[in-house]
PLY file of the C-alpha trace (Angstrom):
ply
format ascii 1.0
element vertex 285
property float x
property float y
property float z
element edge 284
property int vertex1
property int vertex2
end_header
0.00 0.00 0.00
1.27 3.45 -0.94
0.68 6.20 1.66
1.30 9.86 0.74
0.97 13.00 2.84
-1.06 15.45 0.71
-1.81 18.07 3.40
-1.18 18.52 7.13
-3.01 15.65 8.82
-4.31 14.33 5.48
-2.95 11.16 3.87
-3.75 9.42 0.59
-3.43 5.63 0.70
-3.56 3.59 -2.51
-3.62 -0.20 -2.80
-3.73 -1.20 -6.52
-5.33 -4.60 -7.21
-5.67 -5.48 -10.89
-7.26 -8.88 -10.25
-10.52 -7.36 -8.99
-13.21 -5.83 -11.24
-14.38 -3.40 -8.57
-12.66 -0.52 -6.82
-13.33 1.32 -3.57
-12.82 4.93 -2.58
-12.92 5.53 1.17
-12.63 8.71 3.20
-11.78 8.38 6.90
-12.45 11.12 9.43
-10.96 10.96 12.93
-12.02 13.23 15.78
-11.84 13.13 19.59
-14.31 10.81 21.28
-16.39 12.71 23.83
-19.36 11.61 25.86
-21.41 14.72 24.99
-21.07 14.04 21.22
-21.33 10.24 21.34
-25.00 10.13 20.30
-24.49 12.49 17.38
-21.50 10.50 16.15
-23.45 7.24 16.39
-26.26 8.72 14.24
-23.95 10.06 11.52
-23.93 6.82 9.43
-27.75 6.75 9.35
-27.87 10.35 8.11
-25.08 10.09 5.53
-26.44 6.90 3.94
-29.67 8.74 3.09
-28.26 11.53 0.95
-26.13 14.63 0.75
-26.41 18.22 -0.56
-26.69 17.31 -4.27
-28.84 14.22 -3.56
-30.96 15.21 -0.54
-33.15 12.10 -0.56
-32.70 8.36 -1.09
-34.42 8.37 -4.51
-31.94 10.85 -5.97
-29.05 9.10 -4.27
-30.14 5.75 -5.72
-30.35 7.27 -9.21
-26.87 8.76 -8.78
-25.41 5.41 -7.72
-27.22 3.65 -10.59
-25.36 5.85 -13.09
-22.17 4.42 -11.60
-23.33 0.90 -12.58
-24.88 0.05 -9.25
-22.21 1.49 -6.96
-22.59 0.89 -3.22
-22.40 3.57 -0.55
-21.51 2.49 2.97
-20.91 4.57 6.09
-19.37 3.12 9.21
-18.51 4.65 12.59
-16.46 3.12 15.35
-14.26 4.10 18.32
-10.48 3.81 17.85
-8.60 4.40 21.08
-9.35 7.95 22.23
-10.72 8.90 18.82
-13.89 8.28 16.89
-13.49 7.13 13.28
-16.05 7.77 10.53
-15.53 5.97 7.22
-17.50 6.82 4.05
-16.94 4.39 1.16
-18.16 4.11 -2.42
-17.56 0.83 -4.22
-18.16 0.50 -7.95
-17.14 -1.41 -11.03
-13.91 -0.35 -12.73
-14.25 1.61 -15.97
-12.73 -1.11 -18.11
-15.39 -3.58 -16.98
-18.34 -1.17 -17.38
-20.97 -1.97 -20.00
-20.64 0.77 -22.59
-20.83 -0.44 -26.17
-21.64 -4.06 -25.38
-25.03 -5.57 -26.23
-27.14 -6.32 -23.15
-30.25 -8.47 -22.68
-32.44 -7.73 -19.66
-34.75 -10.54 -18.50
-37.66 -9.30 -16.36
-39.57 -11.74 -14.14
-40.64 -9.65 -11.14
-43.67 -8.88 -9.00
-42.43 -5.31 -8.63
-41.31 -3.54 -5.48
-39.76 -0.19 -4.60
-40.46 2.48 -7.22
-37.11 4.15 -6.39
-35.32 0.97 -7.46
-37.42 0.85 -10.63
-36.49 4.45 -11.46
-32.81 3.70 -10.80
-32.87 0.76 -13.22
-34.75 2.86 -15.77
-32.07 5.55 -15.60
-29.19 3.07 -15.80
-30.62 1.32 -18.88
-31.74 4.51 -20.60
-28.34 6.18 -20.26
-26.12 3.28 -21.34
-24.48 3.47 -24.76
-24.81 -0.13 -25.96
-27.80 -1.81 -27.60
-30.27 -3.13 -25.01
-32.86 -5.90 -25.43
-35.62 -6.87 -23.01
-37.26 -10.27 -22.56
-40.41 -10.07 -20.44
-41.95 -12.92 -18.43
-43.64 -10.97 -15.64
-43.36 -7.22 -15.24
-45.61 -5.96 -12.45
-45.75 -2.53 -10.84
-42.27 -0.94 -10.48
-40.77 -3.74 -12.62
-42.43 -2.16 -15.68
-40.06 0.82 -15.50
-36.89 -0.99 -16.69
-38.63 -2.26 -19.83
-39.67 1.32 -20.65
-35.99 2.27 -20.93
-35.46 -0.28 -23.72
-36.30 0.69 -27.32
-39.70 -0.72 -28.27
-38.24 -2.65 -31.20
-36.13 -4.65 -28.71
-38.91 -5.60 -26.28
-40.17 -9.18 -26.54
-42.67 -10.89 -24.23
-43.20 -14.58 -23.51
-46.43 -16.10 -24.95
-47.57 -16.58 -21.34
-46.05 -13.32 -20.13
-48.06 -10.69 -18.24
-47.64 -7.00 -17.41
-49.43 -5.21 -14.57
-49.67 -1.44 -14.08
-51.42 0.40 -11.25
-51.39 3.65 -9.29
-48.47 4.10 -6.85
-49.36 3.13 -3.28
-47.89 3.60 0.17
-48.82 3.38 3.84
-48.78 6.52 5.96
-49.78 7.83 9.36
-49.57 11.15 11.14
-51.16 14.57 11.00
-53.31 15.90 8.18
-50.34 17.86 6.84
-48.14 14.77 6.93
-50.76 12.72 5.11
-51.11 15.50 2.55
-47.37 15.24 1.88
-47.80 11.53 1.17
-50.62 12.29 -1.28
-48.49 14.87 -3.10
-45.60 12.41 -3.20
-47.75 9.68 -4.77
-49.10 12.10 -7.36
-45.56 13.18 -8.26
-44.50 9.54 -8.62
-47.46 8.82 -10.89
-46.56 11.82 -13.06
-43.01 10.49 -13.44
-44.20 6.96 -14.23
-46.72 8.26 -16.77
-43.95 10.15 -18.57
-41.94 6.92 -18.87
-44.99 4.93 -20.04
-45.94 7.60 -22.60
-42.45 7.69 -24.10
-42.26 3.88 -24.20
-45.71 3.16 -25.67
-46.80 6.31 -27.52
-50.18 6.19 -25.77
-51.62 9.35 -24.26
-50.95 10.01 -20.58
-54.71 10.33 -19.99
-55.34 6.81 -21.32
-52.36 5.38 -19.43
-53.53 7.10 -16.23
-56.93 5.46 -16.57
-55.25 2.07 -17.07
-53.19 2.58 -13.93
-56.20 3.66 -11.88
-58.21 0.58 -12.78
-55.11 -1.67 -12.21
-54.68 -3.20 -15.65
-53.19 -6.65 -16.23
-52.08 -7.30 -19.81
-51.57 -10.62 -21.56
-48.80 -10.94 -24.14
-51.15 -9.90 -26.97
-52.51 -6.98 -24.95
-48.99 -5.85 -24.04
-48.07 -5.70 -27.74
-51.34 -3.94 -28.57
-50.72 -1.30 -25.88
-47.09 -0.73 -26.88
-45.39 -2.23 -23.83
-43.83 -4.95 -26.02
-43.03 -5.16 -29.72
-43.43 -8.88 -30.28
-44.41 -12.21 -28.74
-41.63 -14.79 -28.53
-41.84 -17.78 -30.89
-41.03 -21.33 -29.57
-37.29 -20.98 -30.24
-37.20 -17.55 -28.62
-39.23 -18.86 -25.65
-36.71 -21.65 -25.15
-33.89 -19.11 -25.21
-35.82 -16.93 -22.75
-36.27 -19.90 -20.39
-32.54 -20.61 -20.56
-31.72 -16.98 -19.81
-34.20 -16.92 -16.94
-32.69 -20.07 -15.41
-29.25 -18.46 -15.56
-30.66 -15.38 -13.83
-32.25 -17.50 -11.08
-29.05 -19.47 -10.51
-26.99 -16.30 -10.32
-29.56 -14.69 -8.00
-29.57 -17.74 -5.73
-25.79 -17.65 -5.49
-25.83 -13.90 -4.88
-28.49 -14.28 -2.18
-26.43 -16.92 -0.40
-23.40 -14.63 -0.45
-25.46 -11.67 0.76
-26.96 -13.67 3.63
-23.49 -14.78 4.73
-22.22 -11.21 4.42
-25.21 -9.84 6.35
-24.63 -12.33 9.15
-20.96 -11.39 9.32
-21.79 -7.66 9.28
-24.35 -8.13 12.05
-21.82 -9.89 14.24
-19.25 -7.19 13.45
-21.65 -4.37 14.37
-22.67 -6.12 17.61
-19.01 -6.42 18.57
-18.33 -2.77 17.67
-21.38 -1.64 19.64
-20.17 -3.52 22.71
-16.69 -2.01 22.34
-18.22 1.43 21.89
-20.28 1.10 25.08
-17.32 -0.24 27.07
-15.18 2.68 25.84
-17.64 5.35 26.96
-18.31 3.56 30.22
-14.58 3.86 30.83
-14.44 7.65 30.31
-17.47 8.56 32.41
0 1
1 2
2 3
3 4
4 5
5 6
6 7
7 8
8 9
9 10
10 11
11 12
12 13
13 14
14 15
15 16
16 17
17 18
18 19
19 20
20 21
21 22
22 23
23 24
24 25
25 26
26 27
27 28
28 29
29 30
30 31
31 32
32 33
33 34
34 35
35 36
36 37
37 38
38 39
39 40
40 41
41 42
42 43
43 44
44 45
45 46
46 47
47 48
48 49
49 50
50 51
51 52
52 53
53 54
54 55
55 56
56 57
57 58
58 59
59 60
60 61
61 62
62 63
63 64
64 65
65 66
66 67
67 68
68 69
69 70
70 71
71 72
72 73
73 74
74 75
75 76
76 77
77 78
78 79
79 80
80 81
81 82
82 83
83 84
84 85
85 86
86 87
87 88
88 89
89 90
90 91
91 92
92 93
93 94
94 95
95 96
96 97
97 98
98 99
99 100
100 101
101 102
102 103
103 104
104 105
105 106
106 107
107 108
108 109
109 110
110 111
111 112
112 113
113 114
114 115
115 116
116 117
117 118
118 119
119 120
120 121
121 122
122 123
123 124
124 125
125 126
126 127
127 128
128 129
129 130
130 131
131 132
132 133
133 134
134 135
135 136
136 137
137 138
138 139
139 140
140 141
141 142
142 143
143 144
144 145
145 146
146 147
147 148
148 149
149 150
150 151
151 152
152 153
153 154
154 155
155 156
156 157
157 158
158 159
159 160
160 161
161 162
162 163
163 164
164 165
165 166
166 167
167 168
168 169
169 170
170 171
171 172
172 173
173 174
174 175
175 176
176 177
177 178
178 179
179 180
180 181
181 182
182 183
183 184
184 185
185 186
186 187
187 188
188 189
189 190
190 191
191 192
192 193
193 194
194 195
195 196
196 197
197 198
198 199
199 200
200 201
201 202
202 203
203 204
204 205
205 206
206 207
207 208
208 209
209 210
210 211
211 212
212 213
213 214
214 215
215 216
216 217
217 218
218 219
219 220
220 221
221 222
222 223
223 224
224 225
225 226
226 227
227 228
228 229
229 230
230 231
231 232
232 233
233 234
234 235
235 236
236 237
237 238
238 239
239 240
240 241
241 242
242 243
243 244
244 245
245 246
246 247
247 248
248 249
249 250
250 251
251 252
252 253
253 254
254 255
255 256
256 257
257 258
258 259
259 260
260 261
261 262
262 263
263 264
264 265
265 266
266 267
267 268
268 269
269 270
270 271
271 272
272 273
273 274
274 275
275 276
276 277
277 278
278 279
279 280
280 281
281 282
282 283
283 284
């Protein structure tokens, strides 16, 4: 590891590793550990992981990270001797491994989920330089957004495929003003989704809005008729789609196993750090 002094009290450490396809940039802040600031320091990771000045909310932050090919932002805080250390890290794929001019096929088989994630995928696919194709099995709710980023000519749906669109929904509680904010938020989300649907299908926003309000489920033929897909897969194409989907499931299963193991390790690590943190401040009372 190379360590260089670039300013008083500021060092740049670099550890080149060509064998990995990802890189990490980390910034470490060290400041005195004091009992009166302990709570604020403990809350810093929760605040920083939710946005910053240019991306003040998680939706904008997610979109920003998506443009970096799914980069990860992590913030960690821990006591180190008589100091408190705050580490902010961004991990992303190296430029030479990024998908730029390569052809990409996206297979969608999803019940939907978080609209912020759908918008992030939409932005990532829409802004990439290479040719993108989309094979649709199930695209419900937020999962319809990624297909909208793919040129219509490249969207193909399985003969038994289905697409579901509906109005955005959430759960909320609080005062009348707080509930009103939730209503305005949902209306803003619907406006954004309608813009994506209109561009992808060519249908009027008024007609698309009515389809969303009545919660429309489309068969393969209906999806083509309404502009959400260009064609229905023939038997050979369906077989290829099934093969692609199986590869996706196998990769997802492997990824989930790794994530579960990583989550368990992180949980144990945080528990240990929390205990050390409490013991440290008990010692300076």
